[in-house]
C-alpha positions as CSV (number, residue, x, y, z in Angstrom):
1,M,126.6,97.5,119.6
2,K,126.0,99.8,116.6
3,Y,124.5,96.8,114.7
4,A,122.0,96.3,117.5
5,F,120.8,99.8,117.1
6,A,120.7,99.5,113.3
7,G,118.4,96.5,113.8
8,L,116.1,98.5,116.1
9,G,115.9,101.2,113.4
10,A,114.8,98.7,110.8
11,L,112.2,97.4,113.1
12,G,110.9,100.9,113.8
13,V,110.6,101.6,110.1
14,A,108.8,98.3,109.5
15,G,106.5,99.0,112.4
16,M,105.6,102.5,111.0
17,I,104.9,101.0,107.6
18,F,102.6,98.3,109.2
19,I,100.8,100.9,111.2
20,A,100.4,103.2,108.1
21,S,99.0,100.3,106.0
22,S,96.7,99.3,108.8
23,V,95.2,102.8,109.1
24,T,94.9,103.0,105.3
25,S,93.1,99.6,105.2
26,E,90.7,100.6,108.0
27,S,89.8,103.9,106.4
28,A,89.3,102.2,103.0
29,Q,87.0,99.7,104.6
30,A,84.9,102.4,106.2
31,A,84.7,104.3,102.8
32,D,81.8,104.3,100.5
33,L,83.3,103.1,97.3
34,N,80.1,103.8,95.3
35,N,80.2,107.4,96.5
36,G,83.9,107.6,95.7
37,Q,83.3,106.3,92.2
38,A,80.4,108.7,91.6
39,Q,82.3,111.7,93.0
40,F,85.5,110.8,91.1
41,Q,83.7,110.4,87.8
42,T,81.9,113.7,88.3
43,N,84.7,115.9,89.6
44,C,88.1,114.3,88.8
45,Q,88.0,111.9,85.9
46,V,88.1,114.5,83.1
47,C,91.5,115.7,84.2
48,H,92.9,112.7,86.2
49,G,91.8,109.9,83.9
50,N,89.9,106.7,84.5
51,K,92.4,105.4,87.1
52,G,93.6,108.7,88.5
53,W,96.9,108.6,86.6
54,G,96.7,112.2,85.4
55,N,95.9,111.3,81.8
56,G,92.3,112.4,81.4
57,P,91.0,113.9,78.2
58,A,91.4,117.5,79.5
59,A,95.0,116.9,80.6
60,A,96.4,117.2,77.0
61,G,95.5,120.8,76.8
62,M,96.6,121.8,80.3
63,Q,99.8,123.7,81.0
64,E,100.1,122.2,84.5
65,K,99.6,118.5,84.1
66,P,97.2,116.8,86.6
67,A,98.8,114.7,89.3
68,N,98.9,110.9,89.3
69,I,96.6,110.5,92.3
70,S,97.2,106.8,92.5
71,K,101.0,107.3,92.7
72,K,100.6,110.0,95.4
73,L,98.3,107.8,97.5
74,N,100.9,105.1,97.5
75,S,103.8,107.4,98.3
76,I,105.5,107.3,101.7
77,F,106.1,111.0,101.2
78,Q,102.4,111.9,101.0
79,T,99.6,111.6,103.6
80,D,95.9,111.4,102.9
81,A,95.5,114.5,105.1
82,K,97.9,116.5,103.0
83,L,96.3,115.3,99.8
84,T,92.8,116.1,101.2
85,Q,94.1,119.6,102.0
86,D,95.3,120.0,98.4
87,V,91.9,118.9,97.0
88,M,89.9,121.1,99.3
89,G,92.2,124.2,98.9
90,G,93.2,123.7,95.3
91,K,96.7,123.7,93.7
92,T,98.3,125.3,90.7
93,G,96.1,124.2,87.8
94,M,93.5,122.6,90.0
95,P,90.5,124.4,91.5
96,A,89.6,124.2,95.1
97,F,86.8,121.7,95.8
98,K,85.8,123.0,99.2
99,G,82.1,123.6,99.1
100,V,81.8,121.0,96.2
101,L,83.2,117.9,98.0
102,S,83.2,117.1,101.7
103,K,86.2,115.6,103.4
104,K,84.3,112.3,103.5
105,D,83.8,112.5,99.7
106,V,87.5,113.0,99.3
107,A,88.2,110.0,101.5
108,D,85.8,108.0,99.5
109,I,87.5,109.1,96.2
110,F,90.9,108.1,97.6
111,A,89.5,104.7,98.6
112,Y,87.9,104.2,95.2
113,I,91.2,105.1,93.5
114,R,93.1,102.6,95.7
115,S,90.5,99.9,94.9
116,I,90.9,100.3,91.1
117,N,94.7,100.4,91.3
118,P,95.8,97.3,93.1
């Protein structure tokens, strides 16, 4: 009996992963990758690097190293909503981009980063 429930748990996790990947794919399709690239290059690249790995030219001189955005976007422990909140509100070592970027811009940036980090 306990093995039947273990199987159901595995199916539940697989279903959640499928749903999460479907939502991510749909939002990436609706995104404007050209806008994402332009906003990323203007606002993020100097610290986060060409692919969002946290290795931009300004990163070397920073006490708090920039995050690897690509890694965070692919983590099961992070959500786009939480990462968007971090971008808009700022974090230690990173300024708030509320008033500079819209939530749509941030979604476009995330889609762009996903597209260049297969």
